[in-house]
C-alpha angles and dihedrals in degrees: 000000000000092000092050093051094044094060097059090046091057091045091054094046096053097072090048091055091046090050091050090053089047092055093051090043092052090051091051092049092050092049091048093048094050089043089057095044095045121032091202096056098083096044117120094244093050094046087053089053091050091052093049093047090053094053099086093048089045094053095046091040093054090055091046090051090064091048095047092049088060089053094256138111133216115210093170098071095097092049091047089053090051094044096048092044092054094045095047094044091048090051091055098041102038101022101039093232117160125250098254096047090048090050092049094047090049093053093048091047090051092049092050092047089052093045088056087060090053092049092050090051097045103033100037094031091230118163109255092239093055096040095050093040087059095045090046088064092042096051092044089052091049089053088059094044095055094065101011089255095302120128121247113236135182095049108188115270094231090061092047091050091046090070101022104052128097136246112203091336092310117114109250091228089061089051089050091052092049091050091047091049093051092048091047091050092050091048093050100040106026106039137069089239091057092050089050090053091053092044091051091053093045094053122341093197094050090047091052092049088050092058100262114148094229095181093055092045093054094046091051092046093054089045090055090049091051093048093052091046087053091051089050089052090053090050089054091051092050092047096055097027089232142072124235128188094236100033094116100042098086091058097063098085096035092052091050087048091053091053093046093046087049091059104267109154112223089210089063137242097082137073141123129214093208089049091054090052091051090047091054090048090051091053091045091050092049092051094045094044093050090051092051089050090051092241112161111262095236089068087067092077091051092051092046091051092048091050092051092050091049092048092051092046091052090047092053092043092052088056095045103042097065090049092050091050090053092047094250094297091138089063092077096041108101120211112260107264126186104243095193091081108031100038097056090046091055093045092049091050091051093048091054093044092244131134111240116223 
């Protein structure tokens, strides 16, 4: 039995590995092309700029990767970034709060805002799209209410330097993103919680029958997304030395694009932290390269949309090609499921005349 179940597992993992190689290969090709077209693209200073420009999308995208793996979506991340940025900046400028307390309050506020999304989805059974669409508007409105829609200027220098200084020639914000990515990878791939996240996205019912607390998993996942969106909002504040009510809104679609380009499956059950980082770098490289080539900025949206479509098409193709080569035999191969948990639960429900969830 173990040999029979091992074969399908390997068959399903192969396309994922090919897709991962494809993502890194695409990034390399993009960097090479822009390096040929613009001599300044591959300079150390410009590559540093590309990395810094990718940080906001990377932070939000990592949080969205967790959400997307569970089969959800979070449309409120841009508004959370704006809201937290305004609140934290206002605390420092008007309230005299220090940089670290303002940073801590912002992260907690972002986590709570994200957790509210999870509660709406699990307690009220709202579709993630509808729930986060509503909170997107609410959080954006709160960002206006805090300062009556006026920007917050004169952010303290210590806060600006906290996220804009360098460590050994590397921007500290890049170091922060790398640390966050490593922690996120460990959380997703090396903890029980991470396995529960993947199980929830693969089959929520099966995960529930296996003892996974699906409600808690979803609330925590949306909380993580909110906290990382908040951190991204604080990075934006430090970058421009000010807070604006709509500063985070433009990053919603690009962060989703980074996760999708990185291999996150919008149907749930699949996503990679490293892939999201590469996706953010690809978008940063495209933006930077187009600027160096003096291409009008509005073409950036067209290019971003085209890249997302190509990434999704390649993703679907990588899943379909192996099946076509085998004549569709994998279509009838079920994923190995431990029957010791689910089968008794179903039998017990039938004996008692109940419908099992």
